[in-house]
N, C-alpha and C positions, 0 to 999 in steps of 0.2 A: 830441021826434022828430028835430028838426034837430040837436040835440046828439048823438043816437045815430048819425045819418048821418055827422057829422063824426068821431066816434070810429072808425066803421067805415073811413073813408078813411084815418085815421092808422094803423090796424092793417094796412092793405094796403100801406103804404109800404115800399119796398125798402130794406134796410140799406145803409149806405155801403160796406161791404166788398164786398157782392154787386154793387152798382152799379159800383164801381171795377174789380172783377174782370171784369165783362162788358165794360166799355169798354176796359180794358187788354188783355183777351183779343182783342177785335175789332181793336184797333190792332195788336197783335202779329201776328195772323193776316193782316191786310191787308198789313202790312209784309213778312211772309214770302212771301205770294202775289206781291207786286210784285217782290221779289227773284228768286223762282223763275221768274216769268214772263219777266223780263229775261234770266235765264240760259238759259231754255228757248228763247226766240226767237233768242238769239245762237247756241246750239247748233244750232237748226234751220237757220239760215243756213249754218253749216258743213256740216251734213248735205246741204243742197242742193248745195253745191259738190262734196262727195264723190260725190253721185249723178251730177252732171254729168261728173265724171271717170270714173265707172263706165260711164256711157253711151258715152263715147268708146272704151271697151275692148270693147264688145259686138261690133263687126265684126272683131275681131282674128282670130278663127278663119276668118272668110270670106276675109280677105286671105292667111292662111297657106296656104289651099287654093285660091287663085284659079286657078292654072294647072291644078290637077286638076279644078276645076269646069268650066273652059272645055273641057278634053279630054273630060270625061264628057258634056258637052252635045253634043259632036260625034259624028260617025259612028263614030269609033274607040272610043267608050266602051262598057263592058260593060253588059249589061242591068241597069237599076235603079241604076247607079253614081251618077248625079246625085242621086237620092233618098237614097241611102245617105250621100253626103257632106253633103247638106243636113240630114238627120236627125242625123248625128254632130255637126254644128256647132250645131244647135238644142239638143241635149242638154248642150252645154257652156256655155250662156248663163246659168247660174245666177249671180246677182250678190248680194253682201252688202256692207254698210257697217259699219265699226266699227274697223278696224285703224288708220285715220288718227288717231283720237283717242288710243288707248292708246300707239301708237308715239311720238307727239309728246311725251307726258308722260314715258314711259320714257326717251326720249333726253335729256331735260332733267334727269332725276332728281327731278322734282317728283311730289307725290301727285296722282294723277288724280281729278277729280270724277266721271269716267265709269266705268260698268261695263265690264269687259273682255269684251264680247260682240259678236257679229256678227249683224246683223239682215238677213234675206233681203229682197230686193226683187222685186216682180212684174215678169216679163218676158214679151215676146211677139215672135215672129219669123215672118216670111212670106218664102218664096223663090218667085220666079216666073221663067219663061223668056222668051226673046226675043219670043214671040208673045203674051205677057201671061197665059198660063195659070199658075195656082198649082202649083208643084212640091211644096212641103211647107210645113207651118206647125206651130207649137207644138201639142202634143196628147199623147195617150196612145198609145204604140206600142212595138213590139219590132223592132229592125232587126239584120240580120246578113248575112254573106257565105255563099254556098252553092256546092255542087258537085252535079253530076248523079250518078245511080247508076253510070253508066259510069266516071266519073272516080273515084268512091269505090271501086268494085270493082277498079280497076286497082292498088290497093294501093301507090300512089306518092305522094310529096309533090306537091301541086298548088296552082296558083293558083285563085282563085275563078272559078267559071263565071259568076257574076252576083251581084247584090245584091237583096234584097227586104225587106219589112217587114210586120208584122201590125198592123192597126188595132185598138187596145184601147179606143176611145172609147165603145163601147156597153157600159155597165156591166151590162146584163142578159144579155149573151152568155155562155152557160155554158162556152164553149170557153176562156175566159180567166180563169175563176174561180181556178184554181190559180195562174196566173201572178200575178194580183193578190194572192192570199193569201200567197204565198211571196216577195213582192218585198221586197228590203232597200234602204232609202233610203241606208244608209251606203255600200254598194258599187255600187249601181245595177244589181244582178243579182237573179235569183230562184233559189231552191233547189228541189231535187227531193225532195218528200215528206219534208221535214225533214232531208235529207242535206246534201252539199256543194252549192256553187253550180253551177247548170246550165251546162255548157260545150259540150255536144254536143246537137244536135237532129236528129230525123228527122221530116219532115213529109210528109203526103200531102194533096193538094188541087189547086187550080188558081190561075192567075194572073189578076188583074183589073188590067190595066195593070202597074204595078210592084209593086202590093200582092199579097200571097199570101193566099188564102182556104183555110185548112186544114180538113180533116175529121178528121184524126187527127194527134196530136202525141205523140211519145215523146222522152225526154231522158235524159241521163246526166251525171254529174259526173266531173271528172278524178280525184277521190279514189277513185272506183270502180276506176280502172285501176292504182293503185299501192298496194302493201302494205308495201314496205320504207321505210326512212328515206332522206331526201334531198330534193332540189329537183325539182319536176316541174310540168308544166302543158301545156295544149292550145295549140298554136301556130296562127297564121293560115294556115299552109300545110297545114292538115289533118293535122298530125303530133302525136304525143305525145312531148314532150322530157322527159328525166329525167337527173339527176345523182346518182349514188349516193354515200353517204359512204364514204370510204376508211378502212382500218384505222388508219392513222397520223394520221388527222384530215384535215379539208378535204373538198372535193368533187372527184370525178373528172371524166372527160370527159363531154360531153353526148351522149346517145344519143337519136336521133329515130326513132320508129316510126310509119309511116302509120296513121291511124285505121282505114282500110279493112282493113288487115292485122289489127289488133287485133279488129275486128268479125268478120272471117272466123274468127279463133281463138276466138270466143265470149267475149272478155274485156271486152266492153262490155255492161254490165247495163242494158238499156233499161228505163225505167220509163214507163208510160203516163201522160200528162198529161191528155189529153182524147181522146174518140172519139165522133164524131157521124156515123159512116158510115151511110148510109141515110137520114139526116135531111136532108142537103144534097146536091144534085146539081150537078155542074159544068155550065156552059152548053153545052159541047160533049160532055158525057157521058164525058170521059176525065180520069182523075186522074194527076197527076205526083208523083214522089217526089223530095224534096230532102234533102240532108245539110248541116247548118249548124254553125258553130263560133262560140264566144264571142259569144252574143247580148247585146245591150244593151237595157235597159228604160228607158223614160222615162214618168213620170206627170206630168201638167201640171195646175197649179192655175190655173183661169181667172180667179180673183179676183172681186171684186164689180162691180156696174154702175157706169158713169160717164157724165157728160154732157160732150159735146164740141161746141163751137160751137152750143149750143142743142138738140142732138139727144142722145137717150138711147140708150146702147149697153149690151148685156148684159154685155160683158166687154171687156178690153183687146184680146183677139184679134179680137173682133167688129168693133171699131173699125178695126184694121189691115186686115182683109179688106174691110170696107165702104168705107173711104176710102183704099185703097192707092195708087191712081193720083194722087189729090190730094196725099196726104202725101209721095209720092216726088218731087213737083215742087218742094216747099219746100226751102229750105236747112236745115241742121242745127238752127238755133236759132229760125227764124221759126215753125216748126210746133209747137214745144214749148210746154207750158203750165207756167208756174212759179207754184206756189202752195204755201205752207207746209203747208197741210192735205192737198192731193192734187196731187202733181206728176207730169206725164207728159212724158217726154223721148223724142225720136225720133232715129234715125240711119239713114243709107242707105248701101248699098255696091253697087257694080256691077262686073262682070267683062266685059272686052271680048276678042274673039278677036284683034283687031289694035288696037294703041294708037290708030291714026288712025281706026279705025272708030267712028262716032258711035252705033251701036246696040249696047247691052250684050247679051251672050249670057245672062247670069244676073244677076238683081238680088235684093237682100235688103233688107227693111225691119225694123229693130229698134226695139222700144219698151220703155221702162223706166218703171215706175210705183211710187210710194211716197209716204208721208206724212212729210215731214221733221219735222213737229211731233210726231207720235206716236213716231217713231224717237228723237227727242231726249229725249222723256219716258222711253222705255225705257232709254236710256243713263244718264239722271239719276235713276233710281229710288232708288239708294242715297243719292245726294246729297239727295233730297227727305227721306228718312227721317232722315238725320243732322242736316240743318239744322232740320228740324221739331223733333227732340228738343232741339237747342240752343235754339231759340226757346221751346219749352215750359219748359225749365229756366230761361231768363232771365225768362220770365213769372212762374213760381212764385217765383223769388228776389226779383223786384221786388214781387210781391204780398206776400210775407212781410215785406219791409222796410216797405212801406206799413202793413201790419197792426200791426207792432210799434211803429213810430215815429209813426203817425198815428191809426189806427183804435182801437187799445187804449187810449191815453190819452183819446181822445174818448169812448169808451164809459164809461171809468172816471169821467170828469167828469159825463157824463149820468146814470149810475146813482147816483152819490153826490149829485148835485144833486137828483134825485128823492127820495132818502131824507133830504136835509138834512144829509149828513155830509161832512166834508172828504175830498179824494182821498187814497188810500193812496200811499205811496212805493213805489218799485221798478219803475215803468214807464219805458220808454225815452223820455226827453225830449231826445234828441240834437238834434233839429231845434228851431230857435228858436221857431217858431210853437206847437208842442205844449208847449214849456217855458213860454211865456207863458200858454198856455191853462190848464195845470194850476196854475201859481203864481198866476195871476190869479184863478182860481176860489177857490183857498185863501184869498187875501187878501179876496176878496169875501165868502166865507163867514164869515171872522173879523169883517169889518165888519158883516155882517148879524147875527152873534151879538151884537156889541156893541149894535147898534141894537135887537135883540130884548130884551137886558137893560135898555137904557134905556127901552124901551116898557113892559117889565114894571114897572120902577121907577116910571115915570110913572103906569101903571095903578094900582099900589098906592097912589101918592100921591093919585090921584083918588078911589079907593075910600075911602081914609082921610079925605079931605076931606068926602066924602058922609056918612060915619058918625062924623065927629069928635065931634059933640055927644053922640051915644049912647055912643060909646066913653069920652068924658070922664066921663060920669055913672057908667058901669060901672066905669071905672078908679078913680074916687074912692071908690066903694062898696067895691071890692075892696081898695084900698089901706088904707082905714079899717079894714076887717075884718081884714086881714092884720097891720096895725101895732098894732091894739088890744091884743092879748095881750102882745107883747113890750114895748110901752110901759107897760102895767100892771105887768108884772114889774119893769121898771127903776124905775118910780115907787115901788112898795112897798118894794123893797130899798134904794133910795136914802133913803127916809124912815127906815127902820130904822137905817141907818148914821148919819143925822143926829141921831137921838135916842139914839144909843149903846145900842140894844137888842141884846142877844145879842152882846156884843163878841167872844165866843169864836168866832162864826161870821162875822166880818168878811171874812176871805179868801174864804169860800165865796160871800158876797153879791157881793163884787167880781167873782169869776169869772163868776157868773151874769149880772151886768150887762154885762160885756165880751162874753160869748157872745151875748146877745140883741142887743147893739149891732152885732156883726159880722154876725149874721143879717139885721138890718134893713139894714145897709150892702150886703150881697150882693143883698138883695131890690131895693133902690133901683137898684143898677147894672143888674140884669137887666131891671127895668122900663124904665129909660132905653134899654137896647139894644133891647128889644121895641118901645118907642115909636118909635125911629128906623127900625126895620125896617118897622113898619106905616105910617109916614109916607113911606116910599120914599126916605129920605135916605141910604141905604146903597148905595154903588156896589161892584159886584163886580169883582174883579181875576182874570180867568180865566187858567188855564194848564193844560197837560196833565200829569197825575200819576196814579200807581197807587193805585186805591182799596183794593186788597188791602194794600199797604204801609202806608197811612195807618191802616187798621183795626187791623193788628197792632201798630202803635206805640201806639195809644190803649189797647188791652187790656193792653199791656205796663205802662203807667202804673197801670192799675187792677188789676194782678195780685194785690196784697196784699189789696185789699178782697174780691176773688173768693175767694182762698184762705181768708180769714177766715170765710167762710160755707161753705167746702167745696164750692164750685161747680166744675163742669167746663165749660170753654169750648172749643167746636169751631169752627174757622175753615175753611170749605171754599170755595175759589175755583177755578173751572175754568181760569182763566188770570189773567194779570196785571191785566186789567180797567182799562185806561187810559181816563180820562174827561177832559173839558175843563170845569173849574169853578173856583170860588174855593176854594183848598185850605184856607185858614184857617177859612172859614165852614163848609166840609164837615166839618172836624175838630170844630167845635163841635157840629154835628148828630149825628155818630157818638158823640161823648163823652156828649151828653145821652141818646141811646138806650142806650148801654152802662151809664151810671150808673143809669138807670131800670130796666134789666134786672137788674143786680146787686142793686138795692134790693128788688125785688119777687119775685125768684126764691126758691123754697122752699129752705131750707138743704140742701146736698147735691145740689141739682138741677143742671140742665144748661142752658147757653146755646149756641145754634147760630147761626152767621152764614154767609151765602152770597150769591152774586150770580147773576143770570141775564141772558141777552142776548135782546133781541127785535129787531124790524125797526126800526133806528135808535134804540134806547133801551136803557138799562141799569137793572136793578131790583136794589135792595139789600134783603135780608131779615135780620131779627134776631128769633129766637124764644126764649122762656124758659119754663121749667116753673113754673107758678103756678096759682092759682085763676082760672078764666075770668072775664071781665068781662061784665056785663049789657049789653044792647043800648044802654041809655041811657048807660052809662059809655063804651062804644065810640064813641057819637056825640059825647060831650063831652070825650073825653080830650085833644083838641088845643086846648080852650078855655083862656083865661087864668085862672090861679088855681084850675083844677079839680084836686081831689085826692080820692082815695077816703079812707075812714075810716082805713085802714091808713097812709096817707101822712101824716096829721096827727100821728101819734105817732112818726114816724120822721124828722122834719126835712124840709127842702126848701122851695122857694118856690112850686112849682106852675106855674113859667113855662118849664121846660126844653123840654117837648114843643111848647108854643106857639111858642117861639123857633125850634125846629127846623122846624116847619111853615112859618113866615114865610121862613126861609132857602131852603128847597126851592122854595117857590112863586116866590121872587125869581129862582131859576135857571130858572123855567119848568117845574118838575116838579110832582109830586103825592105827598103822604104817604098812608099807609093803615095801618089797624090791624084785626086780626081774631083771633078765637079759633081755637085749634088743638086737636087731641086731647089735648095735654099741657099747654097753657097759652095764651099770647098771643103773637102775631107782630106786630111793628112793622116798617115799611119805607118806602122812598120809591122813586120812579121818575123818572129823568131822560132 
C-alpha cells in the first residue's frame, strides 16, 4: 500500500518543462508588469502636470469677458445678459489632455509610445454675484438671444432685446424630448425633425427670473430659407445673410434680409417642437412670445461621486455648490487634491467694478477632475499590447531554447536509462552541462554493460563450479561415446595397413584415417571452446555493428552449400539493426545456426531469416523447412552432443547449438527453438 501511494505521488509530479514554463512565465509577467507600472506611473505624473496646465486655462473665457460681465451685472445690462455670458463661458469649459504627449514626440521625430488621442476631463463651473447668489452653474440648458414681437415685426435688423435660457435638467419633461433627441455633440446644436440645424426659434411662455418656461416651441433652420447655391446663414442681428455664386466664379456681395420680413413673406417654415398649451399656466396668466436666433445647447455629465475632506458628495458640481465659499477662500493650489487615481483641481476668478474695489461683482469657481492613472493607461494601451507581445515572444524563444538544449537531452537520458539503452545522437548538447550529462550517461552505460558482462561471466563460472563434477562425468561419457567410433575406425584401418592387408586399398585407408583424425581434432577444439565458455573464462569485446550485414556475409560463405541442395535463402531485415555485442562470437552463433539450417532443410526447401524489435531488445529468427521436432527434441536440442538420428549419418560434432547458447547467455540473452507450420525456427533474443 505504501508503495502504491509513493507511485501515485510520482505520477503527480509536474514535468521539468511545465515547471520551468510556469516559473519563467511568471518571471516574464512580473518583469513586464513592473516595467509597465513604472512607465504608467511616469506617464501619470506627466498627465497630472498637463491637468494642472489645463486647470490654469479654465478661467480664460472669464477673463476675456470680464468687462462684459461687469457691465451685464450693472444697471445698464440687458435682461438675462449676465446669465447668457455665464452660460456661454460654461459651455466652453470642455477640457481634454493628450496633445502634450504626441506633439513632443512628433517634434523630436521619435516614435511615440502613446496613442494619438485626447481624453476628456470632468469639469464643473459655478458663477455667483456680489450678494452671494448663484447666477449659473454647469448643467443641461439651451441659451439664446431674443427679440420681442414688436421688434420682429418691424422687419429691420435689430440688436437683442434680451437673453434667456431653458433648463433641460429635468429628463422627464416632455417639452425637451425633441431637443435631447436631435442634439448633435459634434456641433453643439439640435436639428429640426431630421432637417438642418435649428437656427430660429419662436417660443410662447413666461419668464421665471432670467429663465424662460415655454408652453410652445417652434423652430426653423436656415437651410429652409435658401434654395440656391452659395453661402448663407442666420446672423445675430436677426437677419438672414447670403452670398450667391457668380457666373464667372466666386461669391458675390452679401445680402442681408431681416428675418421678420422673411416671416411676413411666409418664407420661414415653422415646425412645431413641442406644445403643452393648456397643461401649464403662467403665474400671472399671461403668455409672452419671443423670437430667438442661433440657440446653443449644453448637456452636462455630472460624473461619479467623490469624497472630499471626509465628506461624500454626489458629484463634482455638488461639491462646488456645497463648499463654494470655503473653496473660494483658498489659494489655487492649497484647495486642490493631487492623487494619481482621482485628482481634483480648483481655480477661482473674480471681476471687480473698480480695480480698487475689494468686493467682486461676479465670481466664478472652476473645478477639473480626472484620473491621471486611468488616462495614462488609455494613452499606453497600444504600448501595453506591443510590449506584451514582445515579452511573450521572448518567453517562447527562451522556453524553446531551454527545451532543445536542456529538457530534450534530459528526457532522452531519462527514457533511455529506464529502458537500459544508450542515448541517441542528434540532440542539441551545446551547453556544457547537457553535453556532460549525455556523454556521462553513455560512458556509465558502457561501464554498466561491461560490469554486466563480467557479472554474467562470473555467474557462469559460479554455475560451472557448482556443476563441475556432474559436467565432468557427463563430458567424459560424451567424449568416450563420441571418440569411440572414430578411434575404432582409425585402429582397424591402421592394423590393416600394418599387416599389408588389401594393399590396393592403402590410399583409401589413409584418407579414412585422416578424415577421422580431422573430425576428432575439430571435436576436441569445439569441446575446449565450449569448456571455456561454460567455465566463464571467455571475455566479450563489445562493439556496435550491423546484424544484417554480418548475417549476409555468413550466408555468402555458405552459398555453395545451400545451392548444392537447391535451397532458397530469404533475408528480410526491416532496418540495419545495429546491436552492441562481441562481433566475432555473434558470427560464430549465426554460422552455427546457418550450418544447422542448411544441413537439415529438405532439398529444394527454403530458409528465412529476419529480425524484430521490442522494448529495449532485438530478436533474431531463422526458420527452415524440414520435419518438425518432437517436444523432447526441442527440449534437448541445446544440450551438449545431442543429435537426432539424421545427424549421426551426416557428420557434425553435436556441439554447435550448445556453443551458440553459451555465447548468447554470456551476452545476457536467451535462445529459443520452436516448430512452425513448415518446419523449425531457431533464434535468440538480446
